[in-house]
C-alpha positions in Angstrom: 97.8 118.3 82.7 97.1 120.4 85.8 94.2 119.1 88.1 91.9 121.7 89.7 92.9 122.5 93.2 90.7 120.6 95.7 88.9 124.1 96.8 87.6 124.4 93.3 86.7 120.8 92.4 83.0 119.9 93.1 82.0 118.6 96.4 80.3 115.1 96.3 77.9 113.5 98.8 78.7 109.9 98.9 76.5 107.0 99.9 78.0 105.3 102.9 77.4 101.8 103.8 79.0 98.8 105.6 81.6 96.9 103.8 80.8 93.7 102.1 83.0 90.8 101.0 82.2 91.5 97.4 84.0 94.9 97.9 87.5 93.3 98.1 88.2 93.9 94.3 87.3 97.5 94.4 89.2 98.2 97.5 92.2 96.5 96.2 92.3 98.3 93.0 91.8 101.7 95.1 94.8 100.6 97.4 96.9 100.0 94.3 96.5 103.6 93.0 99.7 105.6 93.5 98.3 108.5 95.5 96.4 106.2 97.9 99.3 103.9 98.4 101.6 106.9 99.0 99.4 107.7 102.1 99.5 104.4 103.6 102.1 102.0 104.8 101.2 99.3 102.6 103.3 97.7 99.7 102.5 98.1 96.0 100.8 95.3 94.2 98.2 94.1 96.8 96.1 91.1 95.9 92.3 90.8 95.8 92.9 87.6 98.0 94.8 89.9 100.6 91.7 92.0 100.8 89.3 89.2 100.9 91.2 87.9 103.9 91.3 91.4 105.7 87.6 91.9 105.4 86.9 88.2 106.6 89.1 88.9 109.6 87.4 92.3 110.6 86.2 92.1 114.1 82.5 92.4 115.1 83.2 95.5 117.0 84.7 97.1 113.9 82.9 99.9 112.0 84.3 99.5 108.4 82.5 101.5 105.8 82.7 102.3 102.1 81.9 105.6 100.3 80.3 105.1 96.9 79.4 107.6 94.1 77.3 106.5 91.4 77.8 102.9 92.7 81.4 103.0 92.5 83.6 102.7 95.8 85.7 105.8 96.3 86.8 105.6 99.8 86.8 103.6 102.9 87.4 103.8 106.6 87.5 101.5 109.6 86.9 102.3 113.4 88.7 99.5 115.3 87.9 99.5 119.0 90.6 98.2 121.2 89.8 94.7 122.5 91.6 94.8 125.9 89.3 95.8 128.8 91.6 98.4 130.0 91.8 100.2 126.6 88.2 99.6 125.5 87.6 103.3 125.6 90.0 103.7 122.6 89.3 103.5 118.6 91.7 103.7 115.9 90.8 105.1 112.5 92.1 104.0 109.2 90.8 105.6 106.1 91.5 106.3 102.5 90.1 107.9 99.4 90.5 107.1 95.6 93.0 109.4 93.9 90.5 111.0 91.7 88.1 111.8 94.5 90.4 113.5 96.9 89.6 116.9 98.0 85.9 116.4 97.1 84.2 115.7 100.5 84.7 111.8 100.6 87.1 111.9 103.5 85.0 114.3 105.5 82.0 112.1 105.0 83.8 109.0 106.1 85.5 110.7 109.1 82.3 112.3 110.2 80.4 108.8 110.0 83.0 107.2 111.9 83.2 109.9 114.5 79.5 109.6 114.9 79.9 105.8 115.8 82.6 106.4 118.1 80.6 109.2 120.0 77.1 108.3 119.8 77.3 104.4 119.6 80.4 103.5 121.2 80.8 106.1 123.8 84.6 106.3 123.0 86.7 108.8 124.9 89.8 108.5 122.7 90.2 108.1 118.9 93.5 108.0 117.3 95.3 107.7 113.9 98.6 107.9 112.2 99.3 110.1 109.2 102.3 111.1 107.0 103.7 114.4 108.3 103.6 115.8 105.0 99.9 114.8 104.1 98.6 118.4 104.9 95.2 118.0 103.4 94.6 115.0 105.8 96.0 116.8 108.6 93.7 119.7 108.2 90.8 117.4 107.9 91.6 115.6 111.2 92.2 118.9 112.9 89.0 120.3 111.8 87.4 117.5 113.5 89.3 118.1 117.0 92.4 115.8 116.4 95.7 116.9 117.9 99.2 115.9 117.0 100.4 113.9 119.9 103.8 112.8 118.6 106.2 112.7 115.6 107.8 109.6 114.7 111.0 110.4 112.9 111.7 108.7 109.5 109.2 105.9 110.6 107.5 105.3 107.3 109.5 104.4 103.9 107.9 105.2 100.5 109.0 106.6 97.3 112.6 105.4 98.1 112.9 107.6 101.2 111.9 107.8 104.7 109.3 110.2 106.1 108.0 111.3 109.3 104.6 110.0 110.8 102.5 111.9 113.1 100.2 110.3 115.7 97.0 112.3 116.3 94.2 111.8 118.7 90.8 113.3 119.6 89.8 113.1 123.4 86.3 113.5 124.9 86.7 113.3 128.6 
């Protein structure tokens, strides 16, 4: 069965909110989806307990949000600010969208919200992220928000039985 291209799929406006400990099960299910997992450096078959621990360990300075559509979690994103004083101007974004919701505006909403926090609440000067070099939709999204490729890490990620290049991207505001 062919899925409609992302340009013809209905755009959605998710509800964004802070993560809750009770979100662990939904986030775990999303992380175990094939497409979601393929875009990360995580192993398959993650457990709810590992997500509970990850949520519990989130720092006070983190801005970790989830995106919901009709009460269902369909994406998440985290802005982690560096903790050392000489790097406190830097944040790192990690985000993902459930397989069935890719190309529907969820990632755009999450990224926009995290960049609002970075710019208007944290005063960050540098926001960075890592992405698979063949993840063209994600790269287009990041570039549309001012991110530029800073480096290529050759064969730095392993999935689907082969090695893949990773890109480091950053958006500067000096």
